[in-house]
C-alpha angles and dihedrals in degrees: 000000000000114000104234094190093051092052096041095066091059098053122106117258113272121249110249111261124218092264092057098234111131134165088249091057091048091050092048092053092047089050091054090050094048093047092050102039108010134256094293091065091062118096135141089250094050093047090049090051091052089051090045092237137119116266092238091064090062095052087069087071105024125030100197149354089266088060091047095049092049090053091047093050093049089049096053092038086071086067089062092070115102117219113269139275100053119215112270090230111087094217093052093045094050091044090054091050093048094047091050092047095050090051092052096047092049089049092049107031094176091066092079090058091058103053117102095027121120121264094022100112109099135162094280094052090051091049088051089050091050089050092049091050089052090051094054093045090092090066089073085210129151112274092253092050092047089052090051092050092052092047089052094052096042096045093046090049092052091048093051092048092052088051088051091051090047091054091047092055092042107037092171094060097092092043091055090051092049093046094052115125110264093213092055097038105026099158096043092050088051091057092041102037115185116262097013101097111157125220110259091232090055091048090051095049094046092048093045090054088050091051092050090046089056092047089050094051095045100044107025091053092068 
């Protein structure tokens, strides 16, 4: 069976009809809903309501929520691209890509829910993959090692973004860790000492440097 969502993201943008409703306008409205309320808030009916149109008018452009999510992901994946040219140094290039990705994931939390699903790879994700491959070229590593290095950085960045979003939703989490009784949790309170909360940006940069150090030791040593 043809995969409509997989094909849709590769189609050229539609010309604007007389009524003004385009696929791009539908996607922009859905993105605003998802950013404000989460992916579960997005449906053809709710997007139509936000556009003050009947749901059937949207089905001319988009057949299902799967189609819509595929288009949404492709749209925001364009934000993952770092401005060219990339730095020649592989560490600087990967750092720029990781910082940009982290900022985009935090700005669009629903993105992390969509990765790994079928029919989600569109033109912008492929452009991002090409840019990432260019960034790691300076490692001069075997293709399998270069792929592993990229996977490490990308997955760590997604994990850190998820942690950042968790702390945003539960602002008291760090306080509870720091207020724990030292006698009952001596090792934990040593790691999370009271009154020494680090800025999240500082934690991200320090951890990113550690990740890159590990990649350098592992893959440049061969």
